[in-house]
C-alpha positions as CSV (number, residue, x, y, z in Angstrom):
1,M,110.2,116.3,125.6
2,S,109.7,113.6,122.8
3,F,109.7,109.9,123.1
4,A,109.5,107.5,120.2
5,K,107.8,104.0,120.8
6,L,110.1,102.0,118.8
7,E,108.1,98.9,117.5
8,F,110.7,97.3,115.4
9,F,111.7,95.3,118.4
10,N,108.8,93.1,117.5
11,P,110.3,90.1,116.5
12,F,108.2,88.7,113.4
13,S,107.7,91.6,111.0
14,R,109.8,94.0,112.9
15,S,106.7,96.1,113.2
16,I,103.9,97.3,115.3
17,K,101.9,94.9,113.0
18,D,103.2,92.0,115.2
19,R,100.6,93.2,117.9
20,T,97.6,93.5,115.4
21,V,98.4,90.2,113.8
22,F,98.9,88.0,117.1
23,N,95.6,89.3,118.5
24,M,93.8,88.5,115.5
25,L,95.0,85.2,115.1
26,T,95.0,84.4,118.6
27,K,90.9,85.6,119.0
28,A,89.9,84.0,115.9
29,R,91.3,80.7,117.0
30,E,89.7,81.1,120.4
31,R,86.3,81.6,118.6
32,G,86.9,78.4,116.8
33,E,87.0,80.2,113.5
34,I,90.4,79.0,112.2
35,N,91.4,75.3,112.5
36,D,93.2,74.1,109.4
37,T,91.7,76.7,107.3
38,A,93.9,78.9,105.2
39,L,94.4,82.5,105.7
40,F,93.6,85.2,102.8
41,E,94.7,88.7,103.4
42,A,94.8,92.2,101.7
43,T,98.5,93.5,102.8
44,S,101.2,95.8,101.3
45,G,103.8,95.1,104.0
46,N,104.1,94.2,107.4
47,V,100.8,92.7,108.1
48,G,101.5,90.4,105.5
49,I,105.1,89.5,106.9
50,A,103.7,89.1,110.7
51,M,101.0,87.2,109.2
52,A,103.2,84.5,107.0
53,A,105.3,84.2,110.1
54,L,102.8,83.6,112.9
55,S,100.8,81.3,110.0
56,N,104.1,79.1,110.4
57,V,104.0,79.1,114.1
58,F,100.2,77.9,114.0
59,G,100.6,75.6,111.1
60,I,98.2,77.6,108.7
61,R,98.5,78.2,105.1
62,F,98.6,81.9,103.9
63,R,98.2,83.7,100.6
64,A,98.9,87.4,100.6
65,Y,97.1,89.7,98.1
66,L,99.5,92.6,97.3
67,P,98.7,96.0,95.6
68,K,101.2,96.9,93.0
69,P,103.0,99.4,94.7
70,T,104.0,96.9,97.4
71,P,108.0,97.2,97.8
72,R,109.9,94.4,96.5
73,A,111.7,93.7,100.0
74,T,108.1,93.1,101.1
75,Q,107.4,90.7,98.5
76,V,110.6,88.9,98.7
77,L,110.3,88.4,102.6
78,L,106.8,87.0,102.0
79,K,108.2,84.4,99.8
80,V,111.1,83.7,102.4
81,L,108.2,83.0,104.8
82,G,106.6,80.3,102.6
83,A,103.7,82.7,101.7
84,E,101.4,82.3,98.6
85,V,101.9,85.6,96.8
86,V,99.5,87.2,94.4
87,R,100.2,90.5,92.9
88,T,97.0,92.6,91.6
89,D,96.3,95.4,89.7
90,F,95.1,97.3,92.5
91,E,96.9,100.8,93.2
92,T,95.9,100.9,96.9
93,I,94.3,98.6,99.5
94,D,90.8,100.5,99.4
95,Q,87.2,99.0,100.0
96,T,87.2,97.6,96.4
97,M,90.5,95.6,97.0
98,V,88.9,94.5,100.4
99,R,86.0,93.0,99.3
100,F,87.7,91.3,96.5
101,V,89.9,89.5,98.9
102,Q,87.0,88.8,101.0
103,K,85.0,87.3,97.7
104,E,88.4,85.3,97.1
105,A,88.2,83.8,100.4
106,R,84.7,82.7,100.4
107,K,85.3,80.9,97.1
108,A,88.5,79.2,98.4
109,G,86.7,78.2,101.8
110,A,89.6,80.3,103.4
111,V,89.3,82.9,106.2
112,N,90.0,86.6,105.8
113,L,90.8,88.2,109.2
114,N,90.7,91.1,107.5
115,Q,92.9,93.8,109.4
116,Y,90.7,97.1,107.9
117,E,87.6,96.1,109.9
118,N,88.6,93.4,112.5
119,D,88.2,95.2,116.1
120,D,90.7,93.0,117.5
121,N,93.1,95.0,115.5
122,F,91.9,98.3,117.4
123,E,91.9,96.1,120.6
124,A,95.3,95.1,120.2
125,H,96.7,98.5,120.8
126,Y,93.9,99.9,123.3
127,R,94.9,97.1,125.7
128,S,98.8,96.5,125.0
129,T,100.2,99.2,123.2
130,A,98.8,102.0,124.9
131,R,99.1,100.6,128.2
132,E,102.7,100.4,127.8
133,I,103.2,103.7,126.7
134,E,101.5,104.8,130.2
135,E,103.6,102.8,132.2
136,Q,106.7,103.8,130.2
137,L,106.1,107.2,130.9
138,R,104.8,107.1,134.6
139,S,107.8,105.3,135.2
140,I,109.7,108.7,134.9
141,G,106.9,110.9,136.1
142,K,105.7,112.1,132.7
143,K,102.5,112.0,131.2
144,P,101.5,111.8,127.1
145,D,100.7,115.4,126.2
146,V,100.6,114.6,122.6
147,L,100.4,111.6,120.5
148,I,101.5,111.5,117.0
149,A,100.9,108.6,114.7
150,G,100.4,107.3,111.2
151,I,97.1,106.4,110.0
152,G,96.7,103.3,107.8
153,T,94.0,101.1,109.2
154,S,94.1,103.3,111.7
155,G,93.9,100.4,114.1
156,H,96.9,101.6,116.1
157,I,96.4,105.3,116.6
158,A,93.0,104.7,117.1
159,G,93.4,102.3,119.6
160,I,96.2,104.2,121.8
161,A,94.4,107.6,121.3
162,S,91.0,106.3,123.0
163,Y,93.0,104.7,125.8
164,L,95.3,108.0,126.3
165,K,92.0,110.2,125.8
166,E,90.2,108.7,128.4
167,R,92.9,109.1,131.1
168,Y,94.9,112.4,130.2
169,D,92.7,114.1,127.7
170,T,96.0,113.9,125.2
171,E,96.1,115.8,122.0
172,V,96.2,113.5,119.0
173,I,97.6,114.1,115.5
174,G,97.6,111.7,112.7
175,V,99.7,111.7,109.9
176,V,98.8,110.9,106.1
177,P,100.3,110.9,102.8
178,A,99.9,114.5,100.8
179,K,97.4,114.3,98.0
180,G,98.9,112.0,95.1
181,E,101.7,110.8,97.2
182,K,102.3,107.1,98.5
183,I,104.2,106.4,101.7
184,P,104.2,102.4,102.9
185,G,102.3,101.7,105.8
186,I,99.7,104.8,105.8
187,K,96.8,106.2,103.5
188,R,94.7,109.4,102.7
189,L,91.4,109.4,104.7
190,E,89.5,109.1,101.4
191,T,90.3,105.1,101.7
192,K,87.9,105.5,104.8
193,P,89.8,104.0,107.5
194,K,87.5,102.3,110.2
195,W,88.6,103.6,113.6
196,Y,89.6,107.1,112.5
197,F,85.7,107.7,112.3
198,Q,85.2,106.5,115.6
199,T,88.1,108.1,117.5
200,E,88.6,111.7,118.4
201,I,91.4,112.5,116.4
202,D,92.5,116.4,117.0
203,R,94.1,117.4,113.3
204,V,95.8,115.4,110.7
205,V,98.8,116.3,108.9
206,E,99.9,115.7,105.3
207,I,103.3,114.7,104.5
208,T,105.0,114.1,101.4
209,R,107.1,111.0,100.4
210,N,110.0,112.9,99.9
211,E,109.8,114.4,103.5
212,A,108.8,111.1,105.1
213,I,112.4,109.9,103.4
214,E,114.0,113.0,104.8
215,G,112.6,112.5,108.4
216,A,114.2,109.1,108.4
217,I,117.3,109.9,107.0
218,R,117.3,112.8,109.9
219,V,116.6,110.3,112.2
220,A,119.1,108.2,111.2
221,R,121.7,110.6,111.2
222,R,121.0,112.5,114.4
223,D,120.1,109.4,116.6
224,G,121.6,106.3,114.8
225,L,118.2,104.6,114.3
226,L,117.2,103.2,110.9
227,I,113.5,104.2,111.0
228,G,110.8,103.3,108.1
229,L,108.9,105.8,105.8
230,S,106.0,106.1,108.1
231,S,107.8,106.8,111.2
232,G,109.9,109.3,109.0
233,A,106.5,111.0,108.5
234,V,105.6,111.0,111.9
235,F,109.2,112.6,112.7
236,R,108.5,115.3,110.3
237,A,105.0,116.0,111.3
238,Y,106.6,116.0,114.7
239,E,109.0,118.7,113.6
240,K,106.4,121.0,111.9
241,L,104.3,121.1,114.8
242,A,106.5,121.3,118.0
243,E,107.4,125.0,117.9
244,E,103.6,125.7,117.3
245,L,102.7,123.3,120.3
246,G,105.5,124.1,122.5
247,E,107.1,122.5,125.7
248,K,105.1,119.4,126.1
249,T,105.5,115.5,126.5
250,Y,105.3,114.1,123.0
251,V,105.0,110.6,122.0
252,L,105.9,109.5,118.4
253,I,104.8,106.1,117.1
254,F,107.7,104.5,114.7
255,P,106.0,101.3,113.4
256,D,109.0,99.8,111.7
257,D,112.7,100.0,110.5
258,G,114.4,101.1,107.5
259,F,115.5,97.7,106.0
260,K,112.4,97.1,104.0
261,Y,112.9,100.4,102.3
262,V,116.4,100.4,101.0
263,E,115.0,100.9,97.5
264,A,113.0,104.0,98.4
265,F,116.3,105.5,100.0
266,E,118.2,104.4,96.8
267,G,116.4,106.4,94.7
268,Y,116.3,109.4,97.0
269,L,120.0,109.5,97.3
270,G,120.7,108.6,94.0
271,I,122.8,105.7,94.5
272,T,123.3,103.7,91.2
């Protein structure tokens, strides 16, 4: 039996990153790190949208630094939300780009919450997302045998995995793009996602961009759910592993919906 955690029900970015950003912002405010200070962040998608939205709520100025492959829809939504958008020449958000944004923040007297290294990212999912999964499964008499989730910053997979392994010894499977491929929201391990290396992940599955798109389309046509590309990648990983792993209770994390990725679907389907 398989269940998907539909994180596009979060209201600001329609993604799991609402949890990450809200926790990082509120904890930083509690510590007195943010008052009227501007926020600078390296982002390629949902964290930027969530941070732009919540910065408006808290009355904070926000500047998003984007790598080159950032989807056009993300750039438009950031501007709708009033964020200052800086497009960089970085191909991906790696340690070099993270350090560049940190340096820019220091020069401007701004705050860089740094989703890639900020433990409030991990904590948001350990204390919130994982407990919701536990409660939801418990309500129908199930326990999580297998967790399948994408690896981006590694905050949500590591936070959820740590909580579930402590209590259920859940098998955890991470999903990354195949070599040479780019899938929004997930990254290869060469980018050195912090919490991946601090958590027991049982195995990692590589998925191509086309497979991720195909996964999203299959879910749309089977279940009527418009999911994003990282969700499609998670679904394809599940399809590849389900027969091998057998009859278990699977939990799939679907981080966002498909509306930001219309251009990717358009190209795949050959729509002109």
